[in-house]
C-alpha positions as CSV (number, residue, x, y, z in Angstrom):
1,X,-65.1,-49.8,-21.7
2,X,-63.4,-52.8,-21.3
3,X,-63.0,-53.8,-18.2
4,X,-58.7,-53.1,-17.8
5,X,-59.6,-49.1,-18.7
6,X,-59.9,-48.5,-15.4
7,X,-56.4,-50.7,-14.7
8,X,-55.0,-48.3,-17.4
9,X,-56.3,-45.3,-16.2
10,X,-54.2,-46.3,-12.7
11,X,-51.3,-47.3,-13.9
12,X,-51.3,-44.0,-15.8
13,X,-51.9,-41.4,-13.0
14,X,-49.8,-43.6,-10.4
15,X,-47.0,-45.6,-11.6
16,X,-45.9,-43.2,-14.6
17,X,-45.1,-40.7,-12.0
18,X,-42.6,-43.6,-9.9
19,X,-41.0,-44.9,-13.4
20,X,-40.4,-41.6,-15.0
21,X,-37.4,-40.3,-12.5
22,X,-35.6,-43.8,-13.1
23,X,-36.2,-43.4,-16.8
24,X,-35.0,-39.5,-17.0
25,X,-31.8,-40.8,-15.0
26,X,-31.0,-43.2,-16.7
27,X,-31.8,-41.6,-19.8
28,X,-29.3,-38.4,-18.9
29,X,-26.5,-41.3,-17.5
30,X,-26.7,-43.0,-21.5
31,X,-26.0,-39.7,-22.9
32,X,-23.2,-39.0,-20.8
33,X,-21.6,-42.1,-21.7
34,X,-22.2,-41.8,-25.3
35,X,-20.8,-38.3,-25.3
36,X,-17.9,-39.4,-23.7
37,X,-17.2,-42.0,-26.3
38,X,-18.1,-39.8,-28.8
39,X,-15.6,-37.6,-28.0
40,X,-17.9,-34.4,-27.3
41,X,-16.9,-34.7,-23.6
42,X,-14.5,-36.4,-22.9
43,X,-13.6,-37.8,-18.9
44,X,-9.4,-35.6,-19.5
45,X,-11.6,-32.8,-20.6
46,X,-14.1,-32.4,-17.9
47,X,-11.0,-33.1,-15.6
48,X,-9.0,-30.3,-17.1
49,X,-11.7,-28.1,-16.9
50,X,-12.5,-28.4,-13.2
51,X,-9.3,-27.9,-12.6
52,X,-9.0,-24.3,-14.3
53,X,-11.6,-23.6,-12.1
54,X,-10.2,-24.5,-9.2
55,X,-6.8,-22.7,-9.7
56,X,-7.9,-19.7,-10.2
57,X,-9.8,-19.9,-7.3
58,X,-9.0,-19.4,-3.5
59,X,-9.6,-22.2,-2.4
60,X,-6.7,-24.1,-4.5
61,X,-4.4,-21.5,-3.1
62,X,-5.7,-22.7,0.7
63,X,-4.9,-26.3,-0.6
64,X,-1.4,-25.3,-1.8
65,X,-0.8,-23.5,1.4
66,X,-1.6,-26.4,3.3
67,X,0.3,-28.8,1.5
68,X,3.6,-27.4,1.6
69,X,3.2,-26.6,5.1
70,X,4.4,-29.7,7.7
71,X,1.2,-29.0,9.8
72,X,-1.3,-26.9,8.9
73,X,-1.3,-23.8,10.3
74,X,2.0,-23.8,11.2
75,X,5.2,-21.8,8.9
76,X,8.6,-22.6,9.4
77,X,11.1,-20.3,8.7
78,X,15.0,-20.1,9.1
79,X,16.5,-17.8,11.6
80,X,19.8,-16.8,11.5
81,X,22.3,-17.0,14.8
82,X,25.6,-16.2,14.6
83,X,26.9,-19.1,12.3
84,X,24.2,-21.2,12.7
85,X,20.7,-21.8,11.2
86,X,18.4,-22.5,13.6
87,X,14.2,-23.1,12.3
88,X,11.6,-22.2,14.0
89,X,8.0,-22.5,13.7
90,X,4.9,-19.5,13.9
91,X,1.7,-20.5,14.5
92,X,-0.6,-18.2,11.5
93,X,-4.3,-18.7,9.9
94,X,-5.1,-17.8,6.8
95,X,-8.3,-16.1,6.0
96,X,-10.3,-16.1,2.7
97,X,-12.4,-12.8,1.8
98,X,-12.6,-11.2,-1.4
99,X,-12.0,-13.5,-3.3
100,X,-8.2,-14.0,-2.2
101,X,-6.3,-16.0,0.5
102,X,-4.7,-13.2,3.0
103,X,-3.1,-13.3,6.3
104,X,-5.3,-11.6,8.8
105,X,-9.4,-11.2,8.6
106,X,-11.7,-8.8,7.2
107,X,-12.4,-6.9,10.3
108,X,-8.8,-6.8,11.4
109,X,-7.6,-4.1,13.7
110,X,-4.2,-3.0,14.4
111,X,-3.6,-3.1,18.1
112,X,-4.8,0.4,20.1
113,X,-1.8,-0.2,22.2
114,X,1.9,1.8,23.2
115,X,4.7,1.6,20.7
116,X,6.1,-1.4,22.8
117,X,3.2,-3.1,22.5
118,X,2.6,-2.8,19.0
119,X,6.1,-3.6,18.8
120,X,5.5,-6.6,20.4
121,X,2.6,-7.8,17.5
122,X,5.5,-6.2,14.6
123,X,7.8,-9.0,15.6
124,X,5.4,-11.6,17.1
125,X,2.3,-11.5,15.7
126,X,-1.1,-12.7,18.2
127,X,-1.0,-15.9,18.4
128,X,-4.5,-16.9,20.0
129,X,-5.7,-15.0,17.1
130,X,-3.9,-16.5,14.7
131,X,-2.1,-13.5,13.5
132,X,1.4,-13.4,11.6
133,X,4.0,-10.7,12.5
134,X,3.0,-7.7,11.0
135,X,6.0,-7.3,9.4
136,X,4.3,-9.9,7.0
137,X,1.4,-7.9,6.4
138,X,1.3,-6.3,2.9
139,X,-1.1,-4.0,1.5
140,X,-3.0,-6.7,-0.2
141,X,-4.4,-7.8,3.2
142,X,-5.7,-4.5,4.4
143,X,-9.6,-3.7,3.2
144,X,-9.1,-0.3,2.8
145,X,-7.2,3.0,1.9
146,X,-7.1,3.7,5.8
147,X,-6.0,0.1,6.6
148,X,-3.3,0.7,4.2
149,X,-2.4,4.0,5.7
150,X,-1.9,2.5,8.9
151,X,-0.1,-0.7,8.2
152,X,2.4,2.1,6.5
153,X,2.6,4.6,9.6
154,X,3.1,1.3,11.5
155,X,5.7,0.0,9.1
156,X,7.6,3.4,9.4
157,X,7.9,3.3,12.9
158,X,8.7,-0.2,13.4
159,X,12.0,0.3,11.1
160,X,13.3,2.7,12.9
161,X,13.3,0.2,15.8
162,X,14.4,-2.3,13.0
163,X,16.9,-0.4,12.0
164,X,18.8,0.6,15.6
165,X,18.5,-3.3,16.5
166,X,20.6,-3.9,13.6
167,X,23.1,-1.6,13.8
168,X,23.3,-3.1,17.9
169,X,23.5,-6.3,16.9
170,X,20.7,-7.4,18.5
171,X,18.6,-8.1,15.5
172,X,16.5,-11.3,15.7
173,X,14.2,-12.6,12.9
174,X,11.4,-14.5,15.1
175,X,11.8,-13.3,18.5
176,X,10.3,-14.8,21.5
177,X,8.0,-11.5,23.3
178,X,11.0,-11.6,25.5
179,X,13.6,-11.1,22.7
180,X,11.1,-8.9,21.3
181,X,11.3,-6.9,24.3
182,X,15.4,-6.4,24.6
183,X,15.1,-5.4,21.0
184,X,12.8,-3.0,21.9
185,X,14.7,-1.9,24.7
186,X,17.9,-1.0,22.2
187,X,16.3,0.7,20.1
188,X,13.5,2.7,21.5
189,X,15.6,5.7,21.5
190,X,15.3,6.0,18.1
191,X,11.6,7.8,18.6
192,X,13.2,10.2,21.5
193,X,10.6,8.4,24.4
194,X,10.8,11.1,26.9
195,X,8.7,11.6,30.2
196,X,8.9,15.3,29.4
197,X,8.0,17.0,26.8
198,X,9.8,19.9,24.7
199,X,7.3,22.0,26.7
200,X,8.3,20.9,29.9
201,X,5.1,19.5,30.3
202,X,4.5,15.2,31.5
203,X,3.8,13.0,29.4
204,X,3.3,9.2,29.3
205,X,6.7,8.0,28.0
206,X,6.3,4.7,27.0
207,X,2.5,4.6,27.7
208,X,1.9,6.9,24.6
209,X,0.3,5.1,21.9
210,X,1.8,4.0,18.8
211,X,-0.1,6.2,16.7
212,X,0.3,9.7,18.3
213,X,4.4,8.4,18.3
214,X,3.5,8.4,14.7
215,X,2.6,11.6,14.7
216,X,5.1,13.0,16.5
217,X,8.2,11.6,14.7
218,X,7.0,12.6,11.5
219,X,6.4,16.2,13.3
220,X,9.9,16.1,14.4
221,X,11.4,15.0,10.9
222,X,9.3,17.6,9.5
223,X,10.7,20.6,12.2
224,X,14.1,19.1,10.9
225,X,13.2,19.6,7.5
226,X,12.0,23.3,8.1
227,X,15.3,24.1,10.0
228,X,17.7,22.7,7.0
229,X,15.4,25.0,4.7
230,X,15.7,28.0,6.5
231,X,19.1,27.5,7.6
232,X,20.8,27.1,4.0
233,X,18.1,30.0,2.8
234,X,19.5,32.4,5.1
235,X,23.1,31.4,4.2
236,X,22.3,32.0,0.7
237,X,21.1,35.0,1.3
238,X,23.7,35.8,3.0
239,X,26.0,34.4,0.5
240,X,24.3,36.9,-2.0
241,X,24.2,39.8,0.0
242,X,27.7,39.8,0.9
243,X,28.6,39.1,-3.3
244,X,26.2,41.7,-4.1
245,X,28.2,44.3,-1.5
246,X,31.4,43.3,-3.0
247,X,30.9,44.2,-6.3
248,X,29.6,47.6,-5.4
249,X,32.4,48.3,-3.4
């Protein structure tokens, strides 16, 4: 056996392992260069493909949101006060879940509070948690059907106060907590908040949870519709009997 056989054996077992990764890396780079040169994979085509994937992702939406905001997490809104337009800023957060951007996180929960506190969240949001005013939320921000129904209930209740504030010309689109409380004082009468129930029992009044207020307002509307229906039915019945009686006579 030649004297250099052992050296060749050592080279095969040790140096090849060191050289192989460099060779493979070089071959891959050369293939990529030739592919681009031949037009099989162009740089523009590769960039277009990557941009296409990004545009369909929540990351691209987040980039656009931050790009269009003067400061990350800051949203500017214009409020009409008299004849002047006042620009205000409000903190808000962007949350990604379900492959989309949302105003609130996946574990968001509505405030378990009275109607006035719910109104504060509705108009001002929660700046500690970076939640926007809850009136800006949509069904797409809600995780479940139950949460979407609760948002609908809250919206129906709060819009009663909104309408009254607008009627009294006290509406402010982006109020402070103090201004929101002033609007609530103007509009709370539409909720018929009283410390005494129809049966003469004392109740919590302003401390009643907004969910209970939703039920109360809904029941009141239902009762109103039932009364109107019964009155209309009795009127029509009485009119029919009168016509029938006159025909007999």
